[in-house]
C-alpha positions in Angstrom: -52.1 15.8 -49.5 -52.4 20.2 -49.0 -51.3 22.0 -46.7 -54.1 23.3 -43.7 -54.5 27.1 -44.6 -53.3 29.4 -42.0 -55.8 32.2 -40.6 -53.2 34.6 -40.3 -51.7 34.2 -43.6 -55.0 34.2 -45.5 -56.9 37.0 -43.9 -55.5 40.3 -42.5 -57.0 42.4 -40.0 -59.3 44.7 -43.1 -60.5 41.6 -44.5 -62.0 40.6 -40.9 -63.7 43.9 -39.9 -65.4 43.8 -43.5 -66.8 41.0 -42.6 -68.0 41.8 -39.3 -69.5 45.5 -41.1 -71.2 43.0 -43.7 -72.7 40.8 -41.0 -74.0 43.8 -39.1 -75.2 45.2 -42.2 -77.2 42.2 -43.2 -79.2 41.2 -39.4 -79.6 45.1 -39.6 -81.3 44.6 -43.1 -82.9 41.6 -41.6 -84.3 42.6 -38.3 -84.3 46.3 -38.4 -84.2 48.7 -34.7 -86.9 51.2 -34.3 -85.5 54.4 -33.9 -87.8 55.1 -30.5 -85.5 52.6 -29.0 -82.5 54.5 -29.6 -84.0 58.2 -29.4 -81.6 60.7 -31.1 -81.1 64.0 -28.5 -83.1 65.3 -31.1 -86.0 63.3 -31.2 -87.2 64.6 -27.6 -88.3 67.8 -29.0 -91.3 67.1 -32.0 -90.9 69.0 -34.9 -94.0 71.4 -35.9 -94.2 70.9 -39.2 -92.4 68.5 -41.3 -92.8 68.4 -45.1 -94.5 65.3 -46.3 -92.1 63.0 -48.5 -92.2 62.0 -52.2 -91.8 58.6 -52.1 
């Protein structure tokens, strides 16, 4: 019978962090948060002119 794996031997702290970051990136791609919910300090002051962007 195979020996059970010990998570301390198979998953390092860096691996755990990478997995968590990957989950956050995937979750953010599925459920994006609008910028208006978390405004930046500069968003309180509207810009007088914003050049159009070419999409």
